[in-house]
PAMI-480730 format. One record per residue (C-alpha): x, y, z; residue in one letter. Coordinates in steps of 0.001 Angstrom, whole numbers, padded with zeros to 6 digits, always signed. Layout:
% PAMI-480730
XYZA...
% end
This chain:
% PAMI-480730
+052478+038102+000715M+049619+035677+000200R+049714+034770+003870T+049504+038431+004844R+046585+039078+002481R+044815+036016+003793A+045311+037252+007349S+043946+040695+006479I+040934+039165+004727A+040273+036894+007677A+040487+039864+010042A+038014+041876+007941L+035581+038966+007780I+035892+038457+011519S+035274+042155+012202A+032270+042200+009890T+030765+039133+011516L+031363+040626+014939A+029618+043850+013906T+026679+041969+012417L+026493+039856+015535G+026464+042952+017749A+023719+044527+015628V+021701+041312+015743G+022132+041122+019510L+021024+044757+019843A+017886+043997+017855H+017273+040856+019898A+017441+042930+023074D+015023+045563+021745F+013662+047383+023606P+016024+047865+026524D+014831+051392+027391K+011558+053366+027240P+009930+054013+023870V+008796+057549+023019R+005434+057914+021285L+005005+061301+019622V+001338+062271+019484V+001103+065201+017043P-002058+066538+018683W-002766+068477+021909P-002976+066642+025222A-006537+065817+026182G-007893+065690+022641G-009669+062659+021207G-006633+061219+019421S-004394+061803+022437D-006810+060068+024822V-006920+056980+022622V-003123+056965+022270A-002759+056972+026041R-005286+054144+026377A-003173+051998+024056V+000265+053115+025251A-000089+051456+028645G-000911+047954+027339P+001727+048366+024613L+004341+049082+027268G+003300+045921+029107E+003872+043907+025939Q+007276+045500+025319L+008215+045350+029012K+009229+048995+028766Q+007395+052253+029356S+005819+053967+026352V+006135+057681+027071V+003731+060109+025388I+005280+063236+023863D+002660+065696+022572N+003910+067736+019598R+000823+069542+018206P+000688+071932+015275G+000125+072106+011505A-002709+069559+011660N-000342+066913+013014G+002504+067879+010703G+004966+069180+013294I+005095+066015+015373G+005167+063794+012307S+008124+065713+010847L+009989+065417+014153A+009682+061620+014031V+010677+061456+010363A+013955+063123+011401R+014513+060898+014460S+016946+057963+014676P+015584+054833+012992A+016070+052578+016010D+012487+051878+017070G+012665+054023+020182Y+010692+056884+018628T+007255+056234+017166L+004537+058531+015878V+000790+058226+016349W-000435+058586+012767V-003884+059416+011423T-005511+059933+008041A-004791+063644+008516D-001043+063236+008987T-000363+060543+006379H-003154+060635+003793A-004441+064229+003724M-001715+066653+004813N+000708+065755+001993P-001876+066885-000578H-002942+069990+001353V+000420+071397+002487Y+003026+071617-000312P+005756+072532+002202K+004961+069798+004707L+008575+068645+004996G+007951+064890+004961Y+006633+062265+002574D+004500+059588+004284P+005443+057097+001569R+009218+057309+001991T+010011+058885+005366D+008292+056352+007629F+008109+052647+008345T+004650+051222+009053A+004321+049407+012382V+000666+048630+013057G-002908+049901+013002I-005097+050425+016072V-008534+051367+014808G-010918+053684+013034Y-012718+056838+014150F-016183+056775+012531P-017368+060249+011531Y-020962+061468+011616A-022923+064369+010161L-024391+066608+012832I-026700+069604+012472V-027983+072058+015031N-031295+071120+016594S-033201+073790+014616A-032099+072473+011210F-035056+071244+009135A-033518+067979+007860G-033503+064752+009858N-031493+062479+007574N-028776+062627+004922V-031196+062862+001994A-033088+065746+003593E-029818+067553+004293F-028787+067211+000644A-032236+068363-000501A-032024+071458+001724E-028546+072259+000399A-029765+071950-003195K-032760+074144-002442K-030503+076866-001003R-027183+076619-002917P-024283+078045-000922G-026551+079057+001961K-026341+075938+004141V-023176+076254+006217T-020720+073738+007649F-017992+074198+010223A-014540+072644+010457S-011494+072930+012701W-009507+074458+009851G-008955+074456+006103V-007581+071095+005007G-008537+069234+008179G-010415+065954+007984S-013734+067607+008956A-013391+069941+005981H-012302+067252+003532I-014986+064801+004685A-017693+067345+003922M-016143+067988+000518E-016420+064259-000188M-020095+064351+000846F-020722+067492-001221R-019213+065917-004336A-021182+062667-003908Q-024449+064475-003168G-023900+067121-005869Q-024835+070144-003806F-023141+073360-002702D-022518+074346+000927V-020582+077202+002546L-017450+076379+004553H-016954+078223+007867V-013490+077274+009205P-012580+077773+012874Y-009224+077662+014648T-010010+074446+016492G-012554+071691+017022A-014075+073095+020215A-015217+076471+018799P-016428+074809+015584A-018594+072314+017450I-019849+075043+019774A-020915+077089+016740A-023013+074189+015411V-024537+073449+018826A-025289+077148+019304G-026970+077518+015919G-024428+079885+014356Q-023519+077209+011777V-025818+074561+010329D-023676+071452+010224S-020370+069650+010610M-018880+066189+010080I-017197+065114+013312V-015950+061955+015043P-018615+059934+016820M-016700+060590+020040S-017945+064179+019676V-021265+063606+017941A-022560+061083+020487G-022260+063228+023635P-023515+066357+021830Q-026585+064509+020559A-027235+062935+023961A-027322+066432+025444G-029887+067545+022878G-027572+070161+021365K-027349+068594+017898V-028961+065954+015714K-026995+063130+014091I-028189+062555+010523L-025968+059646+009551G-022685+057824+009921L-020061+058747+007314A-018607+055267+007364S-018587+052155+005218G-020305+050127+007934K-022380+050582+011073R-020628+051184+014366F-020944+048802+017327A-021386+051641+019817A-024314+053090+017817A-025846+050092+015990P-029089+051870+015085D-027375+054787+013323L-027617+054344+009559R-024619+054962+007334T-024576+057476+004480F-024471+054556+002049G-027634+053082+003520E-029220+056475+002913Q-028171+056596-000729G-024905+058563-000569V-021832+056290-000295P-019369+058266+001826V-016643+056685+003959D-014972+059646+005624A-013676+058463+008973G-010083+058649+010077T-007828+055953+011539W-004964+055728+014005V-001846+053612+014242G+001896+053540+014796F+004782+054343+012489M+008537+054650+012938A+011175+056534+010945P+012188+055104+007568A+014850+052380+007602N+013956+051104+011065T+015418+047549+011175P+012908+044860+010144P+013548+042854+013328A+012627+045892+015428V+009516+046546+013347V+008488+042914+013765Q+008857+043169+017546T+006766+046338+017624L+004129+044892+015290N+003756+041757+017426R+003283+043939+020501A+000653+046133+018792V-001260+043077+017572N-001166+041518+021037A-002720+044705+022412V-005386+044740+019693M-006250+041095+020421N-006916+041939+024064N-010727+041901+024609P-010509+044456+027423Q-008613+046922+025244V-011048+046441+022373R-014018+046998+024674E-012432+050149+026055Q-011808+051506+022552L-015425+050906+021532I-016556+052855+024591K-014286+055655+023376M-016071+055556+020000N-013191+053860+018203V-013764+050833+015988D-010847+048493+016857P-008902+047113+013906A-008137+043420+013485P-004500+042431+013861A-002477+043256+010755Q+001105+042872+009617S+003251+045963+009162A+003107+045415+005387D-000689+045308+005454Q-000792+048596+007342F+001687+050134+004899R-000478+049082+001952A-003607+050446+003642F-001999+053850+004262V-000805+053962+000651A-004359+053321-000573S-005713+056027+001748E-003072+058449+000439Y-004407+057935-003082E-008080+057967-002078R-007942+061224-000166W-005627+062802-002722G-008359+062512-005351K-010892+064191-003044V-008528+067027-002128I-007491+067710-005725R-011119+067621-006818G-012033+070210-004174A-008884+072257-004907N-007909+072395-001222I-004403+073755-000718R-002722+075663+002117V+000500+077495+001239E
% end
C-alpha cells in the first residue's frame, strides 16, 4: 500500500513539475506570435498616431509584429473593457491614458472595469502637455488676464470640450477651481468641432493638447495663454506654465501600456523591458517630441502602476469637486 501511495505521489509531483516546466517554457518563448494593441480611440487621432509611432519599434524589440486594433467609444472605455476581458497571456495590450484609467472610473458609474484591479501595468511612454487656447479676438493674453476676465463676467466666458467628463472638460474644471472663477461649459461631440468653434470665435476658450494648440496658434486662429503642465515643454520652451503665471495647474494626460489582470510576471517583465528599450531610443524620443509628446524616462511596471494609482486619486478629487458624472 505504501509503495502504491509513494508511486502515486511521485507521479503527481512529476506531472506538476512537467506542467510548471511547460508554463515556464511558454513564458520564456514569449512572444511567439503577433501582439495586439487595442487603441481605444479613433484611427488618425492624436493618441492613435503616437501609438502607431511606438508600436513599430516595440515590435522590433519583441521580434513580433504589434498590430493596432482601434476600438473607440465611451471616451476610451469600450476598448479598455475589451482588454480587461481578454486572456491574460500578454498577447493583448491596451493603450491607456489618464482618461481611461484615472478619469473615466469617477465619471461613468457603469464603466464595467476597475483600472486598479482589472489590469496589469506594463510601461509608460510619455505625457501630452495641455495648453489653454482662446480665440484670437479674446481680450486676455495670459492666464491671469483670462482669470480676471472670467471673474469680471461670471458664467459668461465660455469653454469648449469634446464631451462631458473628457480630459478637456476636467482640466478646465481644475483651472476654474484653482483660479476661483466661473465659466460656462459648451460640450461638443468630438475634438474637431470643439476646436473649430474656438478658432471660429463661437466659443472663447478650451484646454487642449499641445499637438492641437501649436498648429492652431501657428496658423493665427487661436492664442496660447499658457501650458497646463508642471514643467515647460521642450518643443515650446518659451511657453510659460500656469504655475509660473500664479495658478498651479498640471492637467496634461499620459499614455502607456497595460495588459489584463493576472498576466504572468515573466511576460510583464519581457514587455516592460521592450517598452523601456524603445523609450531609451534617442530617435524615438526625438520623434515623440516633434509630435508634442514629452517622452517618459524608463520605468518599471511597478512604478507605472503606482503612478496610475496616484493619478486615479488626484483626478478623482477634481471630478468629485466639480460633481461631474455621466449616467
